[in-house]
C-alpha positions in Angstrom: 135.1 82.8 -10.7 132.9 82.4 -7.7 129.8 80.2 -8.0 126.3 81.2 -7.1 126.5 79.9 -3.6 129.5 82.1 -2.8 127.9 85.1 -4.5 124.7 84.5 -2.5 126.6 84.3 0.7 128.4 87.6 -0.1 125.1 89.1 -1.1 123.6 88.3 2.4 126.6 89.7 4.2 126.5 92.9 2.1 122.8 93.1 2.6 123.0 92.8 6.3 125.7 95.6 6.4 123.7 98.0 4.2 120.5 97.1 6.1 122.1 98.0 9.4 123.3 101.4 8.0 119.8 102.1 6.7 118.3 101.2 10.1 120.8 103.4 12.0 120.1 106.3 9.7 116.3 106.1 9.7 115.8 104.3 13.1 112.4 103.7 14.5 111.0 106.5 12.3 111.1 104.2 9.3 112.6 100.8 10.2 111.5 99.3 6.9 114.0 101.5 5.1 116.8 99.4 6.5 115.2 96.2 5.1 114.9 98.0 1.7 118.6 98.9 1.7 119.5 95.3 2.6 117.4 93.9 -0.2 118.9 96.4 -2.7 122.4 95.2 -1.7 121.4 91.6 -2.2 120.0 92.4 -5.7 123.1 94.4 -6.5 125.3 91.4 -5.5 123.5 89.1 -7.9 122.9 91.7 -10.7 126.2 91.3 -12.6 125.3 87.7 -13.6 122.3 88.8 -15.6 124.6 88.7 -18.6 125.0 85.0 -18.1 122.2 83.2 -20.1 122.2 80.1 -18.0 122.8 81.7 -14.5 120.2 81.7 -11.8 120.3 85.5 -11.4 119.4 86.0 -15.1 116.1 84.2 -14.7 115.2 85.4 -11.2 116.1 89.1 -11.6 114.2 89.6 -14.7 111.2 87.8 -13.1 111.5 90.1 -10.1 111.8 93.2 -12.3 108.9 92.2 -14.4 106.7 92.1 -11.3 108.3 94.8 -9.2 108.5 97.7 -11.7 104.9 97.8 -12.8 103.7 97.0 -9.2 105.7 100.0 -8.0 103.8 102.3 -10.5 100.3 101.1 -9.7 99.8 103.5 -6.8 101.1 106.4 -8.8 98.9 105.6 -11.8 95.9 105.3 -9.6 96.6 108.6 -7.9 97.9 110.8 -10.7 96.1 109.3 -13.7 93.1 108.1 -11.8 93.3 104.7 -13.3 90.7 102.1 -12.3 91.5 98.7 -10.8 90.8 97.1 -14.2 93.3 99.4 -15.9 96.0 98.7 -13.3 95.5 95.0 -13.7 95.9 95.2 -17.5 98.9 97.5 -17.1 100.6 95.1 -14.7 99.9 92.1 -17.0 101.1 93.8 -20.2 104.2 95.2 -18.4 105.1 91.8 -17.0 104.8 90.0 -20.4 106.8 92.8 -22.1 109.7 92.7 -19.6 109.8 88.9 -19.0 109.3 87.8 -22.6 110.4 90.8 -24.6 113.1 92.8 -22.8 114.8 89.7 -21.3 115.4 87.8 -24.5 116.7 90.9 -26.3 119.0 91.6 -23.4 120.4 88.1 -23.7 121.2 88.6 -27.4 123.0 91.9 -27.0 125.1 91.0 -23.9 128.0 88.6 -23.4 129.1 87.1 -20.0 131.8 89.2 -18.3 131.2 92.1 -20.7 130.5 95.7 -19.7 128.0 94.5 -17.1 130.9 93.2 -15.0 132.5 96.6 -14.7 132.9 99.6 -12.4 131.0 102.1 -14.6 127.9 99.8 -14.8 128.0 99.4 -11.0 127.9 103.2 -10.6 125.2 103.5 -13.3 123.0 101.0 -11.6 123.3 102.7 -8.3 122.5 106.1 -9.8 119.5 104.8 -11.6 118.1 103.5 -8.3 118.7 106.9 -6.6 117.2 108.9 -9.5 114.1 106.7 -9.7 113.0 107.0 -6.1 111.7 110.5 -6.5 109.2 110.3 -3.7 111.9 109.5 -1.1 114.1 112.0 0.7 117.5 112.9 -0.7 119.4 110.9 2.0 117.2 107.9 1.5 117.7 108.0 -2.3 121.4 108.2 -2.0 121.6 105.4 0.6 119.4 103.2 -1.6 121.5 103.8 -4.7 124.7 103.2 -2.6 123.4 99.9 -1.2 122.9 98.5 -4.7 126.3 99.6 -5.8 127.9 98.2 -2.7 126.3 94.8 -3.4 127.5 95.0 -7.0 131.1 95.6 -5.9 130.9 92.6 -3.5 130.1 90.4 -6.5 132.9 91.8 -8.6 135.4 91.6 -5.7 134.5 87.9 -5.2 134.9 87.1 -8.8 138.4 88.6 -8.8 139.3 86.9 -5.4 138.4 83.5 -6.8 140.5 84.2 -9.9 143.6 84.0 -7.7 145.3 80.7 -7.1 146.9 81.5 -3.7 148.5 78.0 -3.4 150.1 78.1 -6.8 150.7 81.8 -6.6 149.3 82.4 -10.0 146.4 84.1 -11.6 143.6 82.3 -13.5 142.6 83.4 -17.0 139.4 85.1 -15.6 141.4 87.5 -13.5 140.7 91.1 -14.5 137.5 90.3 -16.3 135.2 91.5 -13.4 136.6 94.7 -12.0 137.3 96.7 -15.1 136.6 100.0 -16.7 135.6 98.8 -20.2 134.9 95.7 -22.2 136.4 94.5 -25.5 133.3 95.6 -27.4 133.4 99.4 -27.6 129.7 99.8 -28.5 128.3 98.6 -25.2 131.1 100.3 -23.4 130.3 103.7 -24.9 126.6 103.2 -24.3 127.2 102.6 -20.6 129.5 105.6 -20.3 127.0 107.7 -22.1 124.3 106.6 -19.6 126.6 107.1 -16.7 127.5 110.6 -17.9 123.8 111.6 -18.3 122.8 110.1 -15.0 125.7 111.9 -13.3 124.5 115.2 -14.6 121.0 114.5 -13.3 122.4 113.3 -10.0 124.4 116.6 -9.5 121.4 118.6 -10.6 119.0 116.9 -8.2 121.2 116.3 -5.2 123.9 119.0 -5.5 122.0 121.9 -3.9 120.8 119.8 -1.0 124.3 118.4 -0.5 125.8 121.9 -0.4 123.2 123.1 2.2 123.9 120.0 4.3 127.7 120.7 4.3 127.1 124.3 5.3 124.9 123.3 8.2 127.7 121.1 9.6 130.3 123.8 9.0 132.3 122.0 6.3 131.7 124.9 3.9 
């Protein structure tokens, strides 16, 4: 199993690659989008270790989520619900406490290291959730953002499997096969992830299917 330093190095490489793609796609029109794709790839590359209670990503990612999620909603709440600054401050504070000291401890109790979080279906689910949540972005931007997180996630899984191979001894370590997999030993979390993946896939096709078909027709594929 790769350590945090190796995973962070892989996260940086994956982030640079995804950031470059985002920059090439949006160009000078929106250069910040490339940086967003790169950051999502870095987060994705560290995300699988949130099921490790003592790992650095577990502490840092929940801290980032506790601040980023409510912060991302402040503009929408002020615009759509006409919330005042005081209401936004209270919402941010309550949301931070709920996620950091409510959701995070519960998540630690219901997950095990190298469980369903370290799997292909969870990587796809995480990417789809990102794409579906960015409803104010264009279809292309949403798909690239979700793909960036999934790419980073797969970088982490691939490094775990690579470091589970003893190339000199030509043998496999006991951890081989515990990162890139389709299910965990516990069927409850596995079914929950597949149910979420199925639902998100339906929403994904419903939201992006018509636009994708039109784009394929424009380039002459259909």
